[in-house]
C-alpha positions as a printed NumPy array, in Angstrom:
array([[  0.   ,   0.   ,   0.   ],
       [  1.37 ,   3.417,  -0.962],
       [  2.394,   5.616,   1.927],
       [  0.112,   8.601,   2.592],
       [  1.559,  11.892,   1.402],
       [  0.483,  15.415,   2.321],
       [  0.807,  18.181,  -0.262],
       [  1.259,  21.795,   0.801],
       [  0.238,  24.454,  -1.715],
       [  1.469,  27.918,  -0.767],
       [  0.608,  29.509,  -4.092],
       [ -2.067,  28.088,  -6.418],
       [ -5.732,  28.308,  -7.334],
       [ -6.432,  27.313,  -3.738],
       [ -3.899,  27.081,  -0.946],
       [ -3.752,  24.606,   1.896],
       [ -2.862,  20.995,   2.645],
       [ -4.091,  18.289,   0.283],
       [ -3.972,  14.526,   0.706],
       [ -3.532,  13.413,  -2.909],
       [ -1.426,  14.46 ,  -5.874],
       [ -4.549,  14.874,  -8.028],
       [ -5.991,  17.417,  -5.588],
       [ -2.672,  19.244,  -5.449],
       [ -2.239,  19.177,  -9.222],
       [ -5.633,  20.816,  -9.734],
       [ -4.446,  23.777,  -7.668],
       [ -1.059,  24.279,  -9.317],
       [ -1.303,  23.089, -12.924],
       [ -0.853,  26.021, -15.26 ],
       [ -0.436,  28.493, -12.394],
       [  2.589,  30.697, -12.954],
       [  4.837,  30.757,  -9.895],
       [  2.948,  27.937,  -8.171],
       [  4.665,  26.795,  -4.993],
       [  4.026,  23.377,  -3.49 ],
       [  5.791,  20.401,  -1.936],
       [  4.928,  16.957,  -0.565],
       [  5.545,  15.826,   3.017],
       [  5.433,  12.438,   4.723],
       [  3.371,  13.505,   7.737],
       [  0.555,  15.96 ,   8.384],
       [  2.584,  17.5  ,  11.196],
       [  5.4  ,  18.345,   8.779],
       [  2.901,  19.688,   6.257],
       [  1.165,  21.893,   8.83 ],
       [  4.493,  23.256,  10.026],
       [  5.535,  23.983,   6.442],
       [  2.208,  25.613,   5.534],
       [  2.57 ,  27.953,   8.51 ],
       [  6.033,  28.934,   7.266],
       [  7.416,  30.578,   4.172],
       [  7.65 ,  28.344,   1.095],
       [ 11.14 ,  29.691,   0.606],
       [ 12.221,  27.707,   3.664],
       [ 11.435,  24.537,   1.722],
       [ 11.51 ,  24.939,  -2.044],
       [ 13.13 ,  28.241,  -2.998],
       [ 16.67 ,  28.902,  -4.03 ],
       [ 17.03 ,  31.13 ,  -0.988],
       [ 16.716,  28.298,   1.513],
       [ 19.628,  27.365,   3.72 ],
       [ 20.64 ,  24.147,   2.041],
       [ 20.21 ,  24.583,  -1.7  ],
       [ 19.933,  28.224,  -2.668],
       [ 22.236,  31.044,  -3.642],
       [ 23.42 ,  31.477,  -0.065],
       [ 24.697,  27.913,  -0.039],
       [ 26.042,  28.2  ,  -3.577],
       [ 27.91 ,  31.386,  -2.721],
       [ 30.004,  29.39 ,  -0.263],
       [ 31.059,  27.058,  -3.068],
       [ 30.458,  28.245,  -6.617],
       [ 33.015,  30.703,  -8.02 ],
       [ 31.924,  34.326,  -7.936],
       [ 32.556,  34.464, -11.677],
       [ 29.82 ,  31.856, -12.15 ],
       [ 27.363,  33.305,  -9.644],
       [ 27.672,  36.781, -11.114],
       [ 27.736,  35.694, -14.758],
       [ 24.923,  36.396, -17.187],
       [ 23.542,  32.869, -17.19 ],
       [ 20.407,  30.776, -16.838],
       [ 20.311,  27.633, -14.716],
       [ 18.007,  24.918, -16.082],
       [ 16.669,  22.069, -13.962],
       [ 13.771,  19.618, -13.619],
       [ 12.02 ,  17.587, -10.948],
       [  9.907,  14.446, -11.238],
       [  7.828,  12.594,  -8.648],
       [  8.366,   9.   ,  -9.742],
       [  9.912,   7.711, -12.943],
       [  7.812,   8.371, -14.921],
       [  5.525,  10.682, -12.988],
       [  4.517,  14.337, -12.619],
       [  7.454,  16.281, -14.093],
       [  8.184,  19.99 , -14.294],
       [ 11.132,  22.117, -15.263],
       [ 12.248,  25.705, -14.936],
       [ 14.94 ,  28.256, -15.673],
       [ 16.449,  30.613, -13.102],
       [ 18.638,  33.661, -13.64 ],
       [ 21.725,  32.792, -11.613],
       [ 22.802,  36.228, -10.296],
       [ 19.41 ,  37.004,  -8.735],
       [ 17.669,  33.625,  -8.338],
       [ 14.668,  34.947, -10.299],
       [ 12.554,  32.265, -11.978],
       [ 12.458,  33.157, -15.687],
       [ 10.272,  30.306, -16.944],
       [  8.413,  27.308, -15.56 ],
       [  6.641,  24.432, -17.318],
       [  4.505,  21.601, -15.937],
       [  3.755,  19.452, -14.203],
       [  3.154,  16.934, -16.989],
       [  3.614,  13.167, -17.124],
       [  7.243,  12.464, -17.999],
       [ 10.697,  11.675, -16.656],
       [ 13.411,  13.739, -15.031],
       [ 15.827,  13.267, -17.941],
       [ 13.237,  14.541, -20.41 ],
       [ 12.584,  17.531, -18.169],
       [ 16.293,  18.34 , -17.931],
       [ 16.608,  18.138, -21.725],
       [ 13.574,  20.342, -22.352],
       [ 14.682,  22.846, -19.708],
       [ 18.002,  23.356, -21.477],
       [ 16.408,  23.794, -24.903],
       [ 13.737,  26.107, -23.477],
       [ 16.495,  28.254, -21.915],
       [ 18.489,  28.339, -25.14 ],
       [ 15.48 ,  29.179, -27.298],
       [ 14.416,  31.976, -24.955],
       [ 17.922,  33.464, -24.93 ],
       [ 18.106,  33.424, -28.735],
       [ 14.571,  34.809, -29.145],
       [ 15.167,  37.679, -26.732],
       [ 18.681,  38.403, -27.994],
       [ 20.205,  38.006, -24.538],
       [ 23.929,  37.489, -24.138],
       [ 23.749,  34.501, -21.779],
       [ 25.046,  30.992, -21.274],
       [ 23.188,  27.995, -19.808],
       [ 24.091,  25.704, -16.905],
       [ 22.65 ,  22.237, -16.252],
       [ 23.594,  19.621, -13.658],
       [ 22.498,  16.711, -15.893],
       [ 25.2  ,  14.913, -17.889],
       [ 22.549,  12.936, -19.799],
       [ 20.586,  16.008, -20.798],
       [ 23.719,  17.877, -21.86 ],
       [ 24.729,  14.881, -23.989],
       [ 21.272,  14.69 , -25.568],
       [ 21.311,  18.408, -26.351],
       [ 24.78 ,  18.205, -27.877],
       [ 23.634,  15.247, -29.999],
       [ 20.365,  16.989, -30.868],
       [ 18.185,  14.041, -29.796],
       [ 16.164,  13.207, -26.686],
       [ 17.059,   9.525, -26.248],
       [ 14.293,   8.646, -23.837],
       [ 12.802,   5.17 , -23.474],
       [  9.462,   6.524, -22.327],
       [  6.621,   4.989, -24.324],
       [  4.441,   7.112, -26.577],
       [  0.785,   6.821, -25.558],
       [ -2.232,   9.052, -25.089],
       [ -0.83 ,  10.359, -21.795],
       [  2.623,  11.186, -23.156],
       [  1.747,  12.238, -26.714],
       [  1.673,  15.998, -25.892],
       [  5.075,  15.67 , -24.223],
       [  6.544,  13.964, -27.278],
       [  5.2  ,  16.781, -29.436],
       [  7.165,  19.164, -27.233],
       [ 10.264,  16.955, -27.558],
       [  9.915,  17.033, -31.353],
       [  9.755,  20.837, -31.273],
       [ 12.879,  20.954, -29.108],
       [ 14.773,  18.616, -31.426],
       [ 13.698,  20.681, -34.442],
       [ 14.945,  23.844, -32.73 ],
       [ 18.316,  22.227, -32.034],
       [ 18.587,  21.11 , -35.66 ],
       [ 17.873,  24.667, -36.797],
       [ 20.347,  26.152, -34.314],
       [ 23.562,  24.117, -34.383],
       [ 26.577,  25.458, -32.519],
       [ 27.586,  28.254, -32.562],
       [ 24.048,  29.515, -33.298],
       [ 22.891,  28.623, -29.809],
       [ 24.128,  29.658, -26.336],
       [ 27.079,  27.929, -24.726],
       [ 26.112,  25.076, -22.388],
       [ 28.092,  24.251, -19.247],
       [ 27.899,  21.516, -16.619],
       [ 27.047,  22.769, -13.121],
       [ 29.615,  21.295, -10.687],
       [ 27.208,  20.125,  -7.987],
       [ 29.866,  18.328,  -5.945],
       [ 31.877,  21.492,  -5.447],
       [ 29.288,  24.26 ,  -5.897],
       [ 26.184,  22.882,  -4.179],
       [ 22.782,  22.51 ,  -5.835],
       [ 22.139,  24.327,  -9.082],
       [ 20.117,  27.545,  -8.502],
       [ 17.161,  26.14 , -10.484],
       [ 16.912,  23.101,  -8.196],
       [ 13.392,  22.434,  -6.874],
       [ 14.684,  21.543,  -3.397],
       [ 12.837,  18.217,  -3.112],
       [ 15.748,  15.848,  -2.518]])
């Protein structure tokens, strides 16, 4: 029997504590800047709901945000004009989302999901989304990702996922096809430079969802 989870929604259509992912998803799906996180006990959820979401999921928390990164990542990286791209997935596959964060300020620049997918797909799409946005807006930026697989897929121009195509995943695969087409149309050096975030030495990437 699956263990009961409690979902805190700080910012969504409705806020509060929900006892199923479906209830939580209804509150946050499509909501820009939605903030939510799952907890193992109601006590933890109630304590979190009474606190700031930034203590749990933001890049300004004590363990994974810019404050932690500033103790490790080089100042040249933290102050560079760059987007950090990352994804999170509950299960494999499961509800997946990705986002891009401007490294110097920690500001969330884009967010997509949750949709049914895998973490590797999310990491891949996050990188391409960041690159496409940079090119479209004419920004002089580079991109950081902590995923070796996603970086490899981007460099090869193909999302090499084993996820099956079905009615649930068909919209996601349409998005993957668009991303692959964009990469084909923007070979290096027509797209931004892509670097690996050194998690071991720098701490979590600024776009991390803080759910580890």
